[in-house]
Structure formats: structure tokens, C-alpha cells
C-alpha positions as a printed Julia matrix, in Angstrom:
235×3 Matrix{Float64}:
 -13.64   32.0   10.61
 -15.07   32.99   7.25
 -12.2    31.62   5.31
 -12.32   28.0    4.38
  -9.4    25.69   4.28
  -8.88   22.22   2.58
  -6.9    19.52   4.37
  -5.53   16.8    2.29
  -5.11   13.3    3.98
  -7.29   10.57   5.37
  -9.01   10.0    8.74
  -6.96    7.24  10.31
  -3.71    9.14   9.54
  -2.45   10.52  12.87
  -0.84   13.69  11.41
  -4.13   14.42   9.61
  -6.0    13.79  12.97
  -3.87   16.18  14.48
  -4.76   19.13  12.18
  -8.41   18.39  12.37
  -8.25   18.48  16.21
  -6.42   21.89  16.13
  -9.17   23.11  13.61
 -11.98   21.86  15.86
 -10.4    23.48  18.97
  -9.86   26.92  17.11
 -13.44   26.73  15.41
 -11.86   26.59  11.95
 -13.92   24.99   9.06
 -11.89   22.26   7.16
 -12.94   20.71   3.7
 -11.42   17.44   3.17
  -9.75   15.86   0.22
  -9.11   12.34   0.6
  -5.34   11.4   -0.07
  -4.11    7.87   0.97
  -0.45    7.44  -0.4
   0.18    3.78   0.58
  -3.14    2.72  -1.14
  -2.4     5.01  -4.24
  -5.56    7.22  -3.56
  -5.19   10.48  -5.2
  -1.37   10.5   -4.65
  -0.15   11.48  -8.11
  -2.65   14.69  -8.0
  -1.62   15.47  -4.68
   2.12   15.32  -5.34
   1.43   17.67  -8.42
  -0.25   20.24  -6.04
   2.31   19.92  -3.13
   5.54   18.59  -4.93
   7.7    19.04  -1.66
   5.43   16.72   0.25
   7.03   13.6   -1.34
   3.55   12.25  -0.97
   3.3    12.62   2.8
   0.1    13.81   4.32
  -1.36   16.03   5.44
  -1.22   19.27   3.7
  -3.45   22.43   3.94
  -4.81   24.68   1.16
  -6.67   28.01   1.64
  -6.54   31.76   1.06
  -3.11   32.75   0.35
  -2.07   29.47   2.1
  -0.47   26.24   0.68
   1.28   24.51   3.51
   3.0    20.99   3.98
   4.48   19.7    7.09
   2.28   18.9   10.02
   3.95   21.08  12.6
   3.79   24.12  10.36
  -0.01   23.51   9.56
  -0.67   23.15  13.33
   1.26   26.34  14.09
  -0.48   28.27  11.25
  -4.08   27.23  12.44
  -3.23   27.83  16.08
  -2.16   31.43  15.32
  -5.12   32.07  12.93
  -8.01   32.05  15.26
  -6.13   31.67  18.67
  -9.12   30.96  20.98
  -7.84   27.8   22.67
  -4.3    28.94  23.46
  -2.86   25.77  21.87
   0.78   27.44  21.85
   0.51   28.08  25.7
  -2.01   29.71  27.7
   0.17   32.59  28.87
   1.4    33.6   25.4
   5.16   33.71  26.3
   7.77   32.67  23.8
   9.12   30.27  26.43
   5.92   28.26  26.41
   5.58   28.45  22.79
   9.02   27.05  22.26
   8.4    24.39  24.8
   5.18   23.33  23.04
   6.58   23.13  19.57
   9.51   21.08  20.98
   7.19   18.65  22.29
   5.18   18.48  18.98
   8.73   17.98  17.15
   9.54   15.33  19.71
   6.17   13.55  18.99
   6.22   14.0   15.07
   9.84   13.36  14.43
  11.21   11.04  17.03
   8.3     9.13  18.61
   6.04    8.53  15.45
   9.19    7.84  13.41
  10.44    5.42  15.84
   7.07    3.62  16.32
   6.41    3.36  12.71
   9.58    1.3   12.4
   7.77   -1.44  14.72
   3.98   -1.21  13.59
   4.03    0.14   9.88
   5.48   -2.89   8.36
   2.97   -5.0   10.09
  -0.11   -3.16   8.96
  -2.13   -5.25   6.23
  -3.91   -3.84   3.21
  -1.41   -1.54   1.71
  -0.97   -1.62  -2.26
   2.42    0.25  -1.58
   3.59   -1.47   1.58
   6.75   -0.32   3.46
   9.52   -2.78   3.34
   9.27   -5.84   5.86
  12.42   -7.01   7.42
  12.05   -9.05  10.6
  15.14   -7.91  12.21
  14.26   -4.19  11.43
  10.97   -4.65  13.04
  12.42   -6.0   16.09
  14.95   -3.12  16.45
  12.09   -0.77  15.88
  10.26   -2.39  18.71
  13.15   -2.35  21.02
  13.83    1.49  20.24
  10.21    2.28  20.67
   9.94    0.61  23.95
  12.89    2.47  25.33
  11.4     5.98  24.09
   8.14    5.18  25.34
   9.72    4.42  28.94
  11.32    7.85  28.79
   8.01    9.5   27.96
   6.38    7.63  30.87
   8.75    9.32  33.27
   8.19   12.73  31.65
   4.43   12.23  31.96
   4.52   11.14  35.67
   2.33   13.43  37.75
   1.64   15.56  34.89
  -1.82   16.49  33.62
  -0.67   18.88  30.58
   2.77   19.08  29.16
   2.96   22.7   29.03
   0.97   25.08  31.36
  -2.42   24.25  32.94
  -4.46   23.45  29.77
  -4.17   21.4   26.58
  -1.87   22.57  24.07
  -0.44   21.38  20.73
   2.19   19.29  22.84
  -0.67   17.16  24.24
  -2.48   16.75  21.03
   0.83   15.62  19.24
   1.94   13.44  21.97
  -1.46   11.51  22.44
  -2.48   11.11  18.74
   0.97    9.78  17.94
   0.76    7.4   21.0
  -2.66    6.39  19.76
  -1.22    5.03  16.72
   0.96    2.63  18.86
  -2.05    1.78  20.92
  -3.98    0.95  17.61
  -1.43   -1.53  16.37
   1.19   -2.8   18.88
   0.76   -1.55  22.2
  -1.62   -4.1   24.04
  -3.21   -4.21  27.3
   0.03   -5.4   29.01
   1.8    -2.39  27.84
  -0.87   -0.05  29.0
  -1.19   -1.37  32.45
   2.62   -0.85  32.91
   2.47    2.68  31.72
  -0.12    4.35  33.95
   1.26    7.92  33.42
   1.14    7.79  29.64
  -2.29    6.4   29.74
  -3.69    9.04  32.16
  -2.43   11.57  29.93
  -3.95    9.89  26.88
  -7.07    9.71  28.68
  -7.17   13.21  29.47
  -6.38   14.3   25.98
  -8.91   12.05  24.39
 -11.7    13.38  26.82
 -11.07   16.91  25.68
 -14.13   18.02  23.57
 -12.28   18.94  20.3
 -10.56   15.42  20.28
 -13.97   13.68  20.81
 -15.45   15.74  17.99
 -12.77   14.56  15.6
 -12.11   10.81  17.01
 -15.22    9.74  18.91
 -13.64    6.32  19.42
 -10.0     5.28  19.52
  -9.25    1.71  18.68
  -6.96   -0.02  21.22
  -5.32   -3.36  20.51
  -5.74   -6.02  23.27
  -2.76   -8.22  22.38
   0.52   -7.24  20.79
   0.76   -8.75  17.04
   3.41  -11.15  16.11
   6.26  -10.19  14.01
   5.19  -11.59  10.71
   4.92  -10.06   7.2
   1.32   -8.91   6.21
  -0.43   -9.77   2.79
   0.02   -7.13   0.27
  -3.31   -5.83  -1.59
  -2.91   -5.75  -5.3
  -3.47   -2.25  -6.72
  -7.1    -1.97  -7.93
  -8.48   -4.65  -5.5
  -8.75   -2.72  -2.35
């Protein structure tokens, strides 16, 4: 692509990672602008540029394009230079709708539910989310129920829609990786072979390996205790 785009976000953010993987799959050049809202890095300037973002990343800026919301950005990039058929190889409306439904599930349901468990336990934020023991326990319970349902959906499936990777697989695997990074230890992984087989297929795909050479997988689930807060200006 001759057009250049800038993605606003940070490397460890799952939604930013998704956009970078889509761009890699479609051979679209992305410049990067570092924004880490919970560490107050470029947050104010970012919100001035993208007032409807509410400080959430990522966002995309380029020729005649200024887009927030992960699914909208991923859909735009998938249509811009559609060499990898990320909306479904057969190009049908049905496949595209199925791909977007899985992407929406991962982005709105799975990530939001998992974040109620892991996000309050992450150390090092200058603007941490509220920590409430019972709320974290409820997030854990809801996450495990949802993940068991996902295990059933992925049983015997290599790719979620059709015979090749799509946005559906990228969203589901990258969102799952956030749980694997912070709370889903080896015991959980061994009990969910279908989810892990799908994750391994996605992380072995070339565009994913280009963006994320190594995923961090936690060995043991951490205890439900409040992490230390970093004072602004000290991180």
C-alpha cells in the first residue's frame, strides 16, 4: 500500500495487537504513536484528537480516515487491501457476518469479562481500575464459565469461519492471550485443549509471529490481592 496510517496504542494492548496483525496480514504500513491511558502517557493529547474514544485505544489515522473502535478499524483495514480474506475466504455476506460476530464476541464479551478478573490484579498502573475482592472473584467465575463455552465451540475446529484464518480467529486468540498472560495458568491450559490448539494455530500464523514473536504465558494463577499503585511520574 502507498498510503500510510498511524495506529495509536501500545504494544501490550490486545486491541492494538489485533490491528497490527491485520495490517501485517494485508501488507499495510502502520506508523505507531504511543498512547498508554492507564499510565497517563499521551492520554490528554490522544483524547483531543479522538474525543469519542474516551481514552480507549486503539485508534487509526490516515488519508481521509480517522477511526476509533477496534472492530471498525479491523474491518476497514481488511477491506482496504483484501489479500488475506480476513472477512471470509468465499467473500459471502454470511461469512463476513459470522466473522464479525466472533470478533464482537471476543471484543465485547470475552475481553470485558476477562478484564473484570485480571485487570484489577495488574501492577504498575498510575491510574489503576478499582480493586474489590468480591468483584474480582465474580469476574473470575464469569470468565471460567464463558471460557468453557468457548472450549466447546472450538472443539474439533481449526478456524472459526471457513478454511483459513480470519478476523474471528485473530480476535479470539489475541483476547485469550490476555488471560493467558495474567490469570490462566498451566492447569487451565491443560484442561482446555481445544482452546489451546486454536491459540497455537493462530500464534503460528506468519502475520501473528511478525507482530508478536513470543506470547507471555503465566504458569500459576495469581492470588486475588490488590497490586501496588505506581505514583504518577515514577514509572
